[in-house]
PDB file of N, CA, C and O in Angstrom:
ATOM      1  N   MET A   1      80.334  83.318 151.144  1.00  0.00           N
ATOM      2  CA  MET A   1      81.500  82.528 151.444  1.00  0.00           C
ATOM      3  C   MET A   1      81.929  81.760 150.197  1.00  0.00           C
ATOM      4  O   MET A   1      81.087  81.263 149.450  1.00  0.00           O
ATOM      5  N   ALA A   2      83.201  81.668 149.980  1.00  0.00           N
ATOM      6  CA  ALA A   2      83.721  81.031 148.774  1.00  0.00           C
ATOM      7  C   ALA A   2      84.568  79.812 149.125  1.00  0.00           C
ATOM      8  O   ALA A   2      85.270  79.787 150.136  1.00  0.00           O
ATOM      9  N   VAL A   3      84.481  78.812 148.267  1.00  0.00           N
ATOM     10  CA  VAL A   3      85.304  77.615 148.430  1.00  0.00           C
ATOM     11  C   VAL A   3      86.731  77.935 147.996  1.00  0.00           C
ATOM     12  O   VAL A   3      86.956  78.573 146.968  1.00  0.00           O
ATOM     13  N   ARG A   4      87.671  77.486 148.787  1.00  0.00           N
ATOM     14  CA  ARG A   4      89.094  77.658 148.507  1.00  0.00           C
ATOM     15  C   ARG A   4      89.813  76.332 148.710  1.00  0.00           C
ATOM     16  O   ARG A   4      89.289  75.441 149.379  1.00  0.00           O
ATOM     17  N   ARG A   5      90.981  76.194 148.152  1.00  0.00           N
ATOM     18  CA  ARG A   5      91.826  75.030 148.398  1.00  0.00           C
ATOM     19  C   ARG A   5      92.559  75.262 149.707  1.00  0.00           C
ATOM     20  O   ARG A   5      93.385  76.170 149.796  1.00  0.00           O
ATOM     21  N   ALA A   6      92.276  74.465 150.718  1.00  0.00           N
ATOM     22  CA  ALA A   6      92.927  74.607 152.025  1.00  0.00           C
ATOM     23  C   ALA A   6      94.322  73.991 152.003  1.00  0.00           C
ATOM     24  O   ALA A   6      95.282  74.591 152.486  1.00  0.00           O
ATOM     25  N   ASP A   7      94.426  72.782 151.435  1.00  0.00           N
ATOM     26  CA  ASP A   7      95.714  72.079 151.436  1.00  0.00           C
ATOM     27  C   ASP A   7      95.723  71.080 150.286  1.00  0.00           C
ATOM     28  O   ASP A   7      95.066  70.042 150.364  1.00  0.00           O
ATOM     29  N   LEU A   8      96.449  71.377 149.234  1.00  0.00           N
ATOM     30  CA  LEU A   8      96.506  70.497 148.069  1.00  0.00           C
ATOM     31  C   LEU A   8      97.047  69.119 148.426  1.00  0.00           C
ATOM     32  O   LEU A   8      96.677  68.130 147.794  1.00  0.00           O
ATOM     33  N   ASN A   9      97.907  69.039 149.418  1.00  0.00           N
ATOM     34  CA  ASN A   9      98.458  67.744 149.836  1.00  0.00           C
ATOM     35  C   ASN A   9      97.401  66.806 150.403  1.00  0.00           C
ATOM     36  O   ASN A   9      97.591  65.590 150.413  1.00  0.00           O
ATOM     37  N   LYS A  10      96.288  67.362 150.873  1.00  0.00           N
ATOM     38  CA  LYS A  10      95.203  66.534 151.411  1.00  0.00           C
ATOM     39  C   LYS A  10      94.280  65.993 150.316  1.00  0.00           C
ATOM     40  O   LYS A  10      93.445  65.129 150.583  1.00  0.00           O
ATOM     41  N   CYS A  11      94.425  66.495 149.089  1.00  0.00           N
ATOM     42  CA  CYS A  11      93.614  66.005 147.975  1.00  0.00           C
ATOM     43  C   CYS A  11      94.005  64.559 147.694  1.00  0.00           C
ATOM     44  O   CYS A  11      95.168  64.262 147.423  1.00  0.00           O
ATOM     45  N   ILE A  12      93.012  63.654 147.761  1.00  0.00           N
ATOM     46  CA  ILE A  12      93.285  62.225 147.555  1.00  0.00           C
ATOM     47  C   ILE A  12      93.015  61.775 146.119  1.00  0.00           C
ATOM     48  O   ILE A  12      93.152  60.593 145.803  1.00  0.00           O
ATOM     49  N   GLY A  13      92.632  62.713 145.252  1.00  0.00           N
ATOM     50  CA  GLY A  13      92.428  62.392 143.842  1.00  0.00           C
ATOM     51  C   GLY A  13      91.153  61.622 143.558  1.00  0.00           C
ATOM     52  O   GLY A  13      91.086  60.898 142.564  1.00  0.00           O
ATOM     53  N   CYS A  14      90.144  61.756 144.400  1.00  0.00           N
ATOM     54  CA  CYS A  14      88.899  60.989 144.244  1.00  0.00           C
ATOM     55  C   CYS A  14      87.997  61.521 143.131  1.00  0.00           C
ATOM     56  O   CYS A  14      87.117  60.801 142.658  1.00  0.00           O
ATOM     57  N   ARG A  15      88.200  62.754 142.711  1.00  0.00           N
ATOM     58  CA  ARG A  15      87.426  63.427 141.662  1.00  0.00           C
ATOM     59  C   ARG A  15      86.005  63.789 142.073  1.00  0.00           C
ATOM     60  O   ARG A  15      85.213  64.185 141.218  1.00  0.00           O
ATOM     61  N   ASN A  16      85.655  63.669 143.345  1.00  0.00           N
ATOM     62  CA  ASN A  16      84.311  64.062 143.776  1.00  0.00           C
ATOM     63  C   ASN A  16      84.015  65.501 143.409  1.00  0.00           C
ATOM     64  O   ASN A  16      82.934  65.798 142.901  1.00  0.00           O
ATOM     65  N   CYS A  17      84.951  66.397 143.655  1.00  0.00           N
ATOM     66  CA  CYS A  17      84.721  67.816 143.358  1.00  0.00           C
ATOM     67  C   CYS A  17      84.524  68.049 141.864  1.00  0.00           C
ATOM     68  O   CYS A  17      83.694  68.867 141.466  1.00  0.00           O
ATOM     69  N   VAL A  18      85.270  67.347 141.049  1.00  0.00           N
ATOM     70  CA  VAL A  18      85.154  67.477 139.594  1.00  0.00           C
ATOM     71  C   VAL A  18      83.779  67.001 139.131  1.00  0.00           C
ATOM     72  O   VAL A  18      83.138  67.642 138.298  1.00  0.00           O
ATOM     73  N   ASN A  19      83.335  65.873 139.678  1.00  0.00           N
ATOM     74  CA  ASN A  19      82.076  65.273 139.244  1.00  0.00           C
ATOM     75  C   ASN A  19      80.840  65.963 139.805  1.00  0.00           C
ATOM     76  O   ASN A  19      79.802  65.985 139.143  1.00  0.00           O
ATOM     77  N   ILE A  20      80.924  66.521 140.996  1.00  0.00           N
ATOM     78  CA  ILE A  20      79.742  67.075 141.648  1.00  0.00           C
ATOM     79  C   ILE A  20      79.527  68.558 141.389  1.00  0.00           C
ATOM     80  O   ILE A  20      78.411  69.052 141.547  1.00  0.00           O
ATOM     81  N   CYS A  21      80.554  69.269 141.000  1.00  0.00           N
ATOM     82  CA  CYS A  21      80.479  70.728 140.864  1.00  0.00           C
ATOM     83  C   CYS A  21      79.538  71.144 139.729  1.00  0.00           C
ATOM     84  O   CYS A  21      79.789  70.819 138.569  1.00  0.00           O
ATOM     85  N   PRO A  22      78.449  71.865 140.058  1.00  0.00           N
ATOM     86  CA  PRO A  22      77.537  72.325 139.015  1.00  0.00           C
ATOM     87  C   PRO A  22      78.063  73.553 138.266  1.00  0.00           C
ATOM     88  O   PRO A  22      77.495  73.951 137.249  1.00  0.00           O
ATOM     89  N   MET A  23      79.144  74.152 138.767  1.00  0.00           N
ATOM     90  CA  MET A  23      79.677  75.380 138.184  1.00  0.00           C
ATOM     91  C   MET A  23      80.902  75.142 137.305  1.00  0.00           C
ATOM     92  O   MET A  23      81.466  76.100 136.778  1.00  0.00           O
ATOM     93  N   ASP A  24      81.326  73.893 137.134  1.00  0.00           N
ATOM     94  CA  ASP A  24      82.487  73.553 136.303  1.00  0.00           C
ATOM     95  C   ASP A  24      83.762  74.263 136.773  1.00  0.00           C
ATOM     96  O   ASP A  24      84.550  74.747 135.960  1.00  0.00           O
ATOM     97  N   VAL A  25      83.953  74.317 138.098  1.00  0.00           N
ATOM     98  CA  VAL A  25      85.086  75.006 138.705  1.00  0.00           C
ATOM     99  C   VAL A  25      86.357  74.166 138.662  1.00  0.00           C
ATOM    100  O   VAL A  25      87.457  74.710 138.563  1.00  0.00           O
ATOM    101  N   PHE A  26      86.213  72.854 138.736  1.00  0.00           N
ATOM    102  CA  PHE A  26      87.368  71.972 138.898  1.00  0.00           C
ATOM    103  C   PHE A  26      87.764  71.260 137.613  1.00  0.00           C
ATOM    104  O   PHE A  26      86.925  70.933 136.774  1.00  0.00           O
ATOM    105  N   ARG A  27      89.048  71.032 137.487  1.00  0.00           N
ATOM    106  CA  ARG A  27      89.623  70.179 136.445  1.00  0.00           C
ATOM    107  C   ARG A  27      90.479  69.147 137.160  1.00  0.00           C
ATOM    108  O   ARG A  27      90.891  69.374 138.297  1.00  0.00           O
ATOM    109  N   PHE A  28      90.755  68.018 136.519  1.00  0.00           N
ATOM    110  CA  PHE A  28      91.607  67.007 137.128  1.00  0.00           C
ATOM    111  C   PHE A  28      92.927  66.960 136.390  1.00  0.00           C
ATOM    112  O   PHE A  28      92.956  66.792 135.171  1.00  0.00           O
ATOM    113  N   ASP A  29      94.011  67.108 137.115  1.00  0.00           N
ATOM    114  CA  ASP A  29      95.356  67.059 136.545  1.00  0.00           C
ATOM    115  C   ASP A  29      95.868  65.626 136.657  1.00  0.00           C
ATOM    116  O   ASP A  29      96.216  65.169 137.745  1.00  0.00           O
ATOM    117  N   GLU A  30      95.913  64.925 135.535  1.00  0.00           N
ATOM    118  CA  GLU A  30      96.331  63.516 135.522  1.00  0.00           C
ATOM    119  C   GLU A  30      97.772  63.335 135.987  1.00  0.00           C
ATOM    120  O   GLU A  30      98.091  62.331 136.625  1.00  0.00           O
ATOM    121  N   ALA A  31      98.641  64.287 135.679  1.00  0.00           N
ATOM    122  CA  ALA A  31     100.052  64.162 136.053  1.00  0.00           C
ATOM    123  C   ALA A  31     100.245  64.168 137.573  1.00  0.00           C
ATOM    124  O   ALA A  31     101.024  63.381 138.110  1.00  0.00           O
ATOM    125  N   SER A  32      99.531  65.058 138.253  1.00  0.00           N
ATOM    126  CA  SER A  32      99.682  65.150 139.708  1.00  0.00           C
ATOM    127  C   SER A  32      98.643  64.320 140.462  1.00  0.00           C
ATOM    128  O   SER A  32      98.765  64.109 141.669  1.00  0.00           O
ATOM    129  N   ARG A  33      97.617  63.848 139.738  1.00  0.00           N
ATOM    130  CA  ARG A  33      96.515  63.090 140.344  1.00  0.00           C
ATOM    131  C   ARG A  33      95.786  63.915 141.399  1.00  0.00           C
ATOM    132  O   ARG A  33      95.396  63.402 142.448  1.00  0.00           O
ATOM    133  N   LYS A  34      95.606  65.217 141.098  1.00  0.00           N
ATOM    134  CA  LYS A  34      94.937  66.158 141.997  1.00  0.00           C
ATOM    135  C   LYS A  34      93.945  66.994 141.199  1.00  0.00           C
ATOM    136  O   LYS A  34      94.102  67.182 139.993  1.00  0.00           O
ATOM    137  N   SER A  35      92.924  67.490 141.884  1.00  0.00           N
ATOM    138  CA  SER A  35      91.999  68.408 141.232  1.00  0.00           C
ATOM    139  C   SER A  35      92.576  69.813 141.273  1.00  0.00           C
ATOM    140  O   SER A  35      93.311  70.171 142.193  1.00  0.00           O
ATOM    141  N   VAL A  36      92.237  70.598 140.271  1.00  0.00           N
ATOM    142  CA  VAL A  36      92.717  71.962 140.146  1.00  0.00           C
ATOM    143  C   VAL A  36      91.508  72.876 140.066  1.00  0.00           C
ATOM    144  O   VAL A  36      90.579  72.619 139.301  1.00  0.00           O
ATOM    145  N   MET A  37      91.518  73.959 140.866  1.00  0.00           N
ATOM    146  CA  MET A  37      90.422  74.928 140.844  1.00  0.00           C
ATOM    147  C   MET A  37      90.684  75.972 139.767  1.00  0.00           C
ATOM    148  O   MET A  37      91.767  76.554 139.709  1.00  0.00           O
ATOM    149  N   ALA A  38      89.688  76.208 138.913  1.00  0.00           N
ATOM    150  CA  ALA A  38      89.811  77.241 137.893  1.00  0.00           C
ATOM    151  C   ALA A  38      89.550  78.623 138.499  1.00  0.00           C
ATOM    152  O   ALA A  38      90.160  79.603 138.072  1.00  0.00           O
ATOM    153  N   TYR A  39      88.661  78.717 139.481  1.00  0.00           N
ATOM    154  CA  TYR A  39      88.333  79.965 140.166  1.00  0.00           C
ATOM    155  C   TYR A  39      87.564  79.613 141.438  1.00  0.00           C
ATOM    156  O   TYR A  39      86.957  78.544 141.504  1.00  0.00           O
ATOM    157  N   PRO A  40      87.575  80.484 142.449  1.00  0.00           N
ATOM    158  CA  PRO A  40      86.810  80.212 143.668  1.00  0.00           C
ATOM    159  C   PRO A  40      85.316  80.338 143.376  1.00  0.00           C
ATOM    160  O   PRO A  40      84.918  81.111 142.504  1.00  0.00           O
ATOM    161  N   GLU A  41      84.507  79.601 144.081  1.00  0.00           N
ATOM    162  CA  GLU A  41      83.069  79.626 143.841  1.00  0.00           C
ATOM    163  C   GLU A  41      82.327  79.666 145.159  1.00  0.00           C
ATOM    164  O   GLU A  41      82.864  79.263 146.191  1.00  0.00           O
ATOM    165  N   ASN A  42      81.091  80.150 145.132  1.00  0.00           N
ATOM    166  CA  ASN A  42      80.270  80.346 146.312  1.00  0.00           C
ATOM    167  C   ASN A  42      79.354  79.169 146.624  1.00  0.00           C
ATOM    168  O   ASN A  42      78.623  79.227 147.613  1.00  0.00           O
ATOM    169  N   CYS A  43      79.360  78.139 145.852  1.00  0.00           N
ATOM    170  CA  CYS A  43      78.391  77.047 145.964  1.00  0.00           C
ATOM    171  C   CYS A  43      78.597  76.172 147.203  1.00  0.00           C
ATOM    172  O   CYS A  43      77.755  76.202 148.101  1.00  0.00           O
ATOM    173  N   GLY A  44      79.654  75.412 147.288  1.00  0.00           N
ATOM    174  CA  GLY A  44      79.958  74.610 148.459  1.00  0.00           C
ATOM    175  C   GLY A  44      79.693  73.120 148.366  1.00  0.00           C
ATOM    176  O   GLY A  44      80.044  72.387 149.290  1.00  0.00           O
ATOM    177  N   GLN A  45      79.082  72.639 147.280  1.00  0.00           N
ATOM    178  CA  GLN A  45      78.834  71.200 147.167  1.00  0.00           C
ATOM    179  C   GLN A  45      80.128  70.400 147.159  1.00  0.00           C
ATOM    180  O   GLN A  45      80.180  69.301 147.711  1.00  0.00           O
ATOM    181  N   CYS A  46      81.161  70.934 146.546  1.00  0.00           N
ATOM    182  CA  CYS A  46      82.451  70.246 146.508  1.00  0.00           C
ATOM    183  C   CYS A  46      83.027  70.114 147.914  1.00  0.00           C
ATOM    184  O   CYS A  46      83.549  69.061 148.278  1.00  0.00           O
ATOM    185  N   TRP A  47      82.932  71.191 148.707  1.00  0.00           N
ATOM    186  CA  TRP A  47      83.455  71.177 150.073  1.00  0.00           C
ATOM    187  C   TRP A  47      82.745  70.125 150.915  1.00  0.00           C
ATOM    188  O   TRP A  47      83.384  69.411 151.687  1.00  0.00           O
ATOM    189  N   LEU A  48      81.440  70.028 150.772  1.00  0.00           N
ATOM    190  CA  LEU A  48      80.661  69.046 151.537  1.00  0.00           C
ATOM    191  C   LEU A  48      81.016  67.612 151.178  1.00  0.00           C
ATOM    192  O   LEU A  48      80.875  66.715 152.010  1.00  0.00           O
ATOM    193  N   ASN A  49      81.472  67.381 149.959  1.00  0.00           N
ATOM    194  CA  ASN A  49      81.739  66.026 149.468  1.00  0.00           C
ATOM    195  C   ASN A  49      83.219  65.720 149.288  1.00  0.00           C
ATOM    196  O   ASN A  49      83.574  64.825 148.522  1.00  0.00           O
ATOM    197  N   CYS A  50      84.079  66.443 149.977  1.00  0.00           N
ATOM    198  CA  CYS A  50      85.528  66.233 149.874  1.00  0.00           C
ATOM    199  C   CYS A  50      86.003  65.337 151.015  1.00  0.00           C
ATOM    200  O   CYS A  50      86.150  65.816 152.139  1.00  0.00           O
ATOM    201  N   PRO A  51      86.250  64.037 150.756  1.00  0.00           N
ATOM    202  CA  PRO A  51      86.664  63.143 151.830  1.00  0.00           C
ATOM    203  C   PRO A  51      88.062  63.445 152.379  1.00  0.00           C
ATOM    204  O   PRO A  51      88.359  63.090 153.520  1.00  0.00           O
ATOM    205  N   GLY A  52      88.913  64.086 151.600  1.00  0.00           N
ATOM    206  CA  GLY A  52      90.256  64.426 152.058  1.00  0.00           C
ATOM    207  C   GLY A  52      90.318  65.728 152.833  1.00  0.00           C
ATOM    208  O   GLY A  52      91.341  66.048 153.438  1.00  0.00           O
ATOM    209  N   ARG A  53      89.213  66.489 152.816  1.00  0.00           N
ATOM    210  CA  ARG A  53      89.138  67.801 153.462  1.00  0.00           C
ATOM    211  C   ARG A  53      90.243  68.745 152.989  1.00  0.00           C
ATOM    212  O   ARG A  53      90.870  69.444 153.785  1.00  0.00           O
ATOM    213  N   SER A  54      90.462  68.747 151.667  1.00  0.00           N
ATOM    214  CA  SER A  54      91.469  69.638 151.102  1.00  0.00           C
ATOM    215  C   SER A  54      90.882  70.996 150.727  1.00  0.00           C
ATOM    216  O   SER A  54      91.614  71.884 150.289  1.00  0.00           O
ATOM    217  N   LEU A  55      89.568  71.168 150.895  1.00  0.00           N
ATOM    218  CA  LEU A  55      88.898  72.418 150.565  1.00  0.00           C
ATOM    219  C   LEU A  55      88.423  73.112 151.830  1.00  0.00           C
ATOM    220  O   LEU A  55      88.230  72.471 152.863  1.00  0.00           O
ATOM    221  N   SER A  56      88.233  74.426 151.748  1.00  0.00           N
ATOM    222  CA  SER A  56      87.725  75.192 152.879  1.00  0.00           C
ATOM    223  C   SER A  56      86.870  76.334 152.350  1.00  0.00           C
ATOM    224  O   SER A  56      86.738  76.512 151.139  1.00  0.00           O
ATOM    225  N   PHE A  57      86.294  77.100 153.254  1.00  0.00           N
ATOM    226  CA  PHE A  57      85.529  78.294 152.917  1.00  0.00           C
ATOM    227  C   PHE A  57      86.261  79.504 153.453  1.00  0.00           C
ATOM    228  O   PHE A  57      86.929  79.421 154.484  1.00  0.00           O
ATOM    229  N   ASP A  58      86.147  80.620 152.770  1.00  0.00           N
ATOM    230  CA  ASP A  58      86.579  81.883 153.354  1.00  0.00           C
ATOM    231  C   ASP A  58      85.390  82.829 153.337  1.00  0.00           C
ATOM    232  O   ASP A  58      84.328  82.483 152.819  1.00  0.00           O
ATOM    233  N   ASN A  59      85.556  83.998 153.888  1.00  0.00           N
ATOM    234  CA  ASN A  59      84.438  84.934 154.028  1.00  0.00           C
ATOM    235  C   ASN A  59      84.202  85.816 152.813  1.00  0.00           C
ATOM    236  O   ASN A  59      83.304  86.658 152.822  1.00  0.00           O
ATOM    237  N   GLU A  60      85.000  85.629 151.768  1.00  0.00           N
ATOM    238  CA  GLU A  60      84.819  86.413 150.556  1.00  0.00           C
ATOM    239  C   GLU A  60      83.656  85.886 149.735  1.00  0.00           C
ATOM    240  O   GLU A  60      83.425  84.678 149.683  1.00  0.00           O
ATOM    241  N   ILE A  61      82.935  86.771 149.102  1.00  0.00           N
ATOM    242  CA  ILE A  61      81.898  86.383 148.152  1.00  0.00           C
ATOM    243  C   ILE A  61      82.362  86.858 146.788  1.00  0.00           C
ATOM    244  O   ILE A  61      82.764  88.010 146.625  1.00  0.00           O
ATOM    245  N   HIS A  62      82.304  85.961 145.803  1.00  0.00           N
ATOM    246  CA  HIS A  62      82.800  86.278 144.470  1.00  0.00           C
ATOM    247  C   HIS A  62      81.642  86.488 143.507  1.00  0.00           C
ATOM    248  O   HIS A  62      80.657  85.750 143.526  1.00  0.00           O
ATOM    249  N   ALA A  63      81.774  87.486 142.681  1.00  0.00           N
ATOM    250  CA  ALA A  63      80.795  87.760 141.635  1.00  0.00           C
ATOM    251  C   ALA A  63      81.565  87.906 140.327  1.00  0.00           C
ATOM    252  O   ALA A  63      82.686  88.415 140.316  1.00  0.00           O
ATOM    253  N   TYR A  64      80.972  87.466 139.241  1.00  0.00           N
ATOM    254  CA  TYR A  64      81.637  87.516 137.949  1.00  0.00           C
ATOM    255  C   TYR A  64      80.745  88.264 136.963  1.00  0.00           C
ATOM    256  O   TYR A  64      79.527  88.085 136.937  1.00  0.00           O
ATOM    257  N   ALA A  65      81.373  89.089 136.171  1.00  0.00           N
ATOM    258  CA  ALA A  65      80.637  89.887 135.185  1.00  0.00           C
ATOM    259  C   ALA A  65      80.063  88.977 134.109  1.00  0.00           C
ATOM    260  O   ALA A  65      80.712  88.034 133.658  1.00  0.00           O
ATOM    261  N   VAL A  66      78.861  89.272 133.716  1.00  0.00           N
ATOM    262  CA  VAL A  66      78.230  88.539 132.623  1.00  0.00           C
ATOM    263  C   VAL A  66      78.570  89.269 131.336  1.00  0.00           C
ATOM    264  O   VAL A  66      78.349  90.473 131.214  1.00  0.00           O
ATOM    265  N   THR A  67      79.113  88.525 130.374  1.00  0.00           N
ATOM    266  CA  THR A  67      79.472  89.138 129.102  1.00  0.00           C
ATOM    267  C   THR A  67      78.599  88.560 128.006  1.00  0.00           C
ATOM    268  O   THR A  67      78.190  87.401 128.072  1.00  0.00           O
ATOM    269  N   ALA A  68      78.321  89.351 127.021  1.00  0.00           N
ATOM    270  CA  ALA A  68      77.502  88.912 125.895  1.00  0.00           C
ATOM    271  C   ALA A  68      78.297  88.020 124.968  1.00  0.00           C
ATOM    272  O   ALA A  68      79.464  88.296 124.692  1.00  0.00           O
ATOM    273  N   SER A  69      77.679  86.950 124.482  1.00  0.00           N
ATOM    274  CA  SER A  69      78.310  86.078 123.502  1.00  0.00           C
ATOM    275  C   SER A  69      78.027  86.581 122.117  1.00  0.00           C
ATOM    276  O   SER A  69      76.961  87.135 121.851  1.00  0.00           O
ATOM    277  N   ARG A  70      78.974  86.392 121.241  1.00  0.00           N
ATOM    278  CA  ARG A  70      78.741  86.832 119.845  1.00  0.00           C
ATOM    279  C   ARG A  70      78.619  85.657 118.948  1.00  0.00           C
ATOM    280  O   ARG A  70      78.422  85.818 117.743  1.00  0.00           O
TER     281      ARG A  70
END
């Protein structure tokens, strides 16, 4: 299951998702005072700690290719 943005209007700008995410999925947009998802993730800590309930889960599982660094 992957975390998705359910409703951006419900984002209260608390930055919990930005601060708690171990996968560095979220960024904070100062202009809109909302968090922005860089990509969906399978973790779920952000969803559990979202007081505005702007995040949700879907049934998709995401995998990302590992690339070699040079």
